[in-house]
N, C-alpha and C positions, 0 to 999 in steps of 0.2 A: 504494500500500499503505500501511497505518497503522504509525507507528513509524519508527525509523531504518532506512536502508538497511544501515549497517554499525555494530556496537557492539564495540569492543575494551576490555577491562577488565584492568588488571595484566597485560599481555602481555609476555613475555620470549622472547627468541630467542638461543639458544646454538648454537655449532658445536663439533665435536670434543668432544661430551658423553662423559664418563667417561675421557677421555685427559689427557695431561699439557699439552696445548695447548687445553684446553677455553677458549673465549672467548665471553662473553656480549655481543651486539652491540645488542640492545633491552633496556631496563630498565624494566619496569612501564609500558607504554604505555597510557593511557586516551584513547580517540578514538572519537567518534560522527559519522556523516554522514548528514544527512537527504536524502530525496529532492529532487532538483532543485538541490542545492548546487552551487556553482562554487568550488572550494577549491584553493589552491596549498599545496604541500608543499616548504618550502625548508630550507636548511641547508648547512653546509660539506661538502666531499668527505669520505666517512668517517663521516658522522653516523648512517648507518643508514637513508637515505631509501629506496634500491633494496630493502633487506631489508624494510621496512615495507610497501612497495608489493608486493613478492612475497607476503607474508603476506595481505594484503587480496585479492590476486588468486588465492589458493588455490594458489599455485605451490609455497609452502612451508607447514609447519605451525608453530604456535607452539611453543616448548618449555615454556611454562607461561602461565596465565591464561585468559581466555575471549574468543573470537571468535565473534560471531554475524553472520550474512550473511542478510539478509531474514528475521531472527527464528531462524534455524537454527543451532545450536551446531556449529561447524565440526569440533571434536574428536570428534564422535559419528558422522561421515560415513565410510563407506569410500571407496575410490578412485573407483568407479563413480559414487557420489552426488556426489563433489566435482566430477568431470568434468561430470556434468549440471547441477549448480548453476552452475559457472562459465560454461558455454555459455548458460544461461538469463539469468544475472544480470549478466555482466561483459563489456565490451569492452575491448581493449588498443590503445593507440597508442604505439609506442616511438620513440626517437631515429632508429633505422635501421628503415626500414619494413618489412624482411622479406618483400617480395613475391616470388612465384615468378616467375622471369624468363621461363620458357617459356610463361606464361599471359597472356592480356590483361587489361586493367584490369577488365572485366566479370567474367571468370572468377576473378580473385583475390578480388573481393568475394563471389562465390558460394561460396568455399571454406568459410566457417564453417558454411554450412547443410547441407553434405554429410553430416557425422555427425549432425546434428540431424534433418534431414528427408529424406535420401536423395536419389535422383536428381533432377537439376534439370528443374524445369517451366517452361513458357513464362512463367507468372505470376511464378515467382521470379526468373527472368532479367530481366524487365521491372522488378521491384522493384530489383534490383542496378543496372540501367541508370538508374532514377530517382534513386538515391542518388548515383550519380556525377554525374548532371546537377545534383543539389542542392550538390555541392561544386565545381561550375564546369567539369566535365570531359565536358560533353555532346558535345564534338568529339573526344574521345579514348577512346571507349568500347571500341574494339577495338585500341587500341594497346598492345604488350608495354611492361613497365617501362623497357626499355633505350631507347625512344623517348620517354620522359617525362622532364621535368627533375625535380630533387630536390624542389621544392616540389609539382609534380604527382603524384609518387610518393607523397608524404605525404598528399596528398588522397585517393588511392586507399586508403591504409592507414586514414583517418578513416572512409571509407565502409564499409570491410570491418568496422571495429570497430562499426559501427551496424547491421551486416546483419541481426542477430537481435533488434534493438530492445531492447538491454539498458538497464536503469534506471540503471547506472553505468558510465562509461568511466575507466580508469586510463591515464594518460598520463605515460610516463617520458621527460622531456626531448625532448618531440615537435618542438620547434623548434631543439634543440641543433646540428643539422647544416645549418642554413639561414642565409641571409644575413638582415639585419634586415627587408628588405621582405617576403621570403617567410615569415619568422616572424610578422611582423604579420598576413599573410593566413591563415595556419594557426590562428593563436590566434583570430582573428576568426570562423573557421569553428567551432571548438569552442563559442564563446561563442553563436553562431547556433543551433546545435543544443540548447544548454542552454536558451535563451529559447524557441525555437519548438516544441521537442519534450519539454522537461521533463527531459532527460537530466542526471543528476548527474555532475560530473567532479571527480577528484582527480589534480592536475597537479604532478608534480615539475618544478621549473625552477630554473636559477641565474641567470635573467635577472630582475633586480628590476623591469624595466620591465613585463614580463609578469605577474610576481606581483602587481603593484599594479593589474592589471585584473581581478583575481579578487575575489569577495565576502567571502573569508575567507583567512586566512594562517596556516598552522601552521608553526612552526619547530622543526625537530629538531636537537639539538646533543649529541653524544656519547650517542646512543642514548635519549635522553629528550626529551620535549616541553618545549622552553624557553618557548614562547609559543603562544597559540591565541587569535586575535582576529578579530571581524569587521572587514571593511574597506570603505570606500566606494570602489568599484571605479572606476578611471579608464577612460573609454571610448577606445579607440584606433580607427584607422582601420577600416573594414569590409573584407570580403574582396574582392580584385580579381576582376572577372569576365572 
């Protein structure tokens, strides 16, 4: 697409609006993200990172300012339109994978397509299995989450986030629940999909090692952007096979 993926202009977010405990969490955020960018979002706890990610992910609406996703002004969309845009434009990876324990790895990856495309076809099932092979789980296609390690479960979550081929994936501490080796593997997989498929990533992380492997670092402090700078990414180890 031409133009930015996301454009936030003077975005504010408050909670408890109109009450005695009204609190503004984000104060005039200006942020753009271009197609194919690989960007870290850092900052201390309580700085507003998760709130900002929720706004970008259309899970919450701004209290003020403008947010455009793929050129569409979010404020003008109703709930059905937001849901459709979220499914088409965004993938999500969280610290805790949120896989359904009764489903196999393949079935978990197929879940995002159920609302978008209806019943599972043989073609879509094979596409899900191909994604799992791409994240190194070709021998775990029919395993439920309970028979996968933490790192393997997060690999399934990455495949699920990419199931509908979104242009942007939002990752909220995707390695925060993993040891250093598994974290390096997961981060290398995100970079692989960024480089090979042109998927943009906005990654919240508290790990400075991983932030320095991104091409851009945005720092949020007390609900405002304290710095936004390009970064010469350090290349870490590739994903384990």
